[in-house]
C-alpha atoms as one frame of an Amber mdcrd trajectory, in Angstrom:
protein
 -95.555 181.215 106.238 -93.394 183.882 106.753 -90.104 183.726 104.717 -87.273
 183.734 106.636 -85.205 187.934 106.524 -82.021 187.483 104.841 -79.618 189.229
 106.739 -76.724 189.633 104.233 -76.733 190.162 101.182 -74.461 190.846  98.136
 -75.822 194.583  99.054 -74.846 195.059 102.303 -71.613 193.432 101.928 -70.545
 196.408  99.112 -71.561 198.503 101.573 -69.928 197.379 104.775 -66.565 197.378
 102.655 -67.236 200.787 101.284 -67.736 201.977 105.087 -64.319 201.128 105.646
 -62.853 201.893 102.855 -64.161 205.840 103.841 -63.397 205.165 107.536 -59.903
 204.461 106.811 -58.957 206.768 104.388 -60.297 209.323 107.350 -58.168 208.086
 109.539 -55.176 207.810 107.195 -55.080 212.132 106.006 -56.814 212.186 109.690
 -53.121 210.823 111.626 -50.512 212.074 108.024 -52.549 216.297 109.336 -51.735
 215.486 113.294 -47.731 214.510 111.673 -48.156 217.760 109.376 -49.750 219.468
 113.111 -46.518 217.811 115.258 -44.248 218.619 112.484 -44.836 222.125 111.553
 -46.136 224.114 114.187 -44.865 222.081 117.287 -41.168 221.063 116.074 -41.712
 217.351 116.952 -41.014 214.700 114.915 -44.401 212.152 114.049 -42.550 209.225
 113.167 -44.513 207.337 115.376 -47.451 208.499 113.406 -46.334 208.338 110.324
 -45.144 204.795 110.588 -48.394 203.316 111.666 -49.602 205.810 108.164 -47.663
 203.714 106.432 -48.144 200.348 108.456 -52.016 200.263 106.308 -50.799 200.890
 103.013 -48.389 197.998 103.813 -51.118 195.722 105.508 -53.583 196.086 102.417
 -51.270 196.021  99.754 -50.459 192.760 101.299 -53.406 191.207 101.985 -54.423
 192.044  97.913 -51.003 191.506  96.794 -51.097 186.916  98.728 -55.129 186.912
  96.978 -54.209 188.765  93.332 -55.952 191.364  93.109 -53.717 193.719  92.361
 -53.920 195.214  88.489 -50.863 195.781  86.826 -51.630 199.676  86.382 -51.747
 199.522  90.216 -47.506 199.250  89.548 -47.332 201.987  87.699 -49.738 204.559
  90.580 -47.641 203.474  93.664 -44.230 204.339  91.596 -45.444 207.553  90.399
 -46.397 207.804  93.413 -43.094 207.456  95.503 -41.852 209.763  92.901 -43.734
 212.680  93.176 -43.503 211.796  97.365 -39.740 212.134  96.875 -39.911 215.944
  95.285 -42.786 217.019  97.377 -40.357 215.691 101.110 -37.445 217.518  98.507
 -39.320 220.926  98.487 -40.049 220.966 101.665 -36.150 219.575 103.110 -35.093
 222.479 100.850 -37.524 224.544 102.010 -36.527 224.462 105.783 -32.758 224.157
 104.555
């Protein structure tokens, strides 16, 4: 008798999830680079692409929050990231005049 093959196990799911994470990061940073290029090189606004990056983060965070998987350190990380982003944005805005 042949034993049936298992189609999906924990390892398969873990690898799929890791690949989704890599793809998400690639797309997010690619969109951010497109925003930077459009803004600094072409002089266009990139709010449409930047909104896609932010919306992707909001959707992922909302899903994780709904399933209660966010840790206590998560809030501190978000606040530190936002503070750094505001400082960098202020420096760039000041430098551009």
